[in-house]
C-alpha angles and dihedrals in degrees: 000000000000121000118203123184119208101215147162141159091226126068127227096037094118103261096150091045089051094046095047098044097041092051089051090049093048090049092051089054091057103264118136096236136186125199109208121192118207097160106112088216087066092235095170090053092048089053099045119018145006087213092057088051092057099039125094112256144144100344093046091052089051093050094046097041093241129138100238099234091120091057097059112117123208121228128203086265105078093209094055127073134166137217106198123210093252123202121337111200099194122022090190095057107035094160115047112223112272093009111159096223097155092060092046094050092049088053091048096050090045088055095046091052091055090061093069100259120156101193135019115201110199120201110204132190119248116282132016099275128115113013095339095096090051091048090053090049090055104043128082101225139021120213109197118198111211119201109228095228128103097248092049091061095065096076097049099090089054093050093050090045089052093053089047091052092050088054092050089052087057102265114147095218119130131190108255088190147286113273118206106226131187088024115179107190094185090055114087098214093048093047089049095052087053094048096044093048090051088052096052104029115073110248093241086061095053131062118229089217115089128194109224126217102257130164087219090076088064091046092051092047090051091052093045098242138114109256088251091068097043091097136012086253111047114242118245091256090063089063089069091074094045087057091044092051089051091052093050089053088056098040097044095037095236108186136185114260098191142011094278091087097047108108117244113237117235090220138008 
């Protein structure tokens, strides 16, 4: 099982949009995928389901010492499941003093791996406060959405520095890549940010895929569906996540463990 945190020091970069749509794209490609919400605001639940907003989940498991497996919710796509954030008792004190969150997270991820999952996509809140630093110390990879706007780039060195510091402290986390979000190719400043980042960031650290700024994301979120389910024919912006999923398969060396992921030939 591979665990990937969608994380950024800056808010408003599209973390939940990326988490929801990437998890859906991976599941559509045959991977048994869990979308795990560690945002105390319950952003995944707000985006997908009223039921998910009311069910116990991640924070309930941490408080009780459980592994959270019993809080996993099925979706209509068999390969995609969700663990909501659950109930947060105190937004001003998200991490009780002395809480051994790293050990609890390690137990949770071990239990999740035993359920046959291939990938866990972890949606995190903005910044590195609360449990987020412990999440980053526990997962395999970080995927960092980077808003394609001049102001958004200023927090990038801090985020990359934080990941490097975690690795120096012994965490196994690696950078899966930077993902340009809210890209506006017809807008000079946005396109310039993308061009400059690709000049200074090594190609292995940036995804070729980009997520456009598109009002359909708001519409999909309002209706509680991934963008690929908004219409019978997925809109063009949804293709970005299929491309991103394919890039992740290559970068992280995701490979089939059984015959379920072997394509069926149309003709012998």
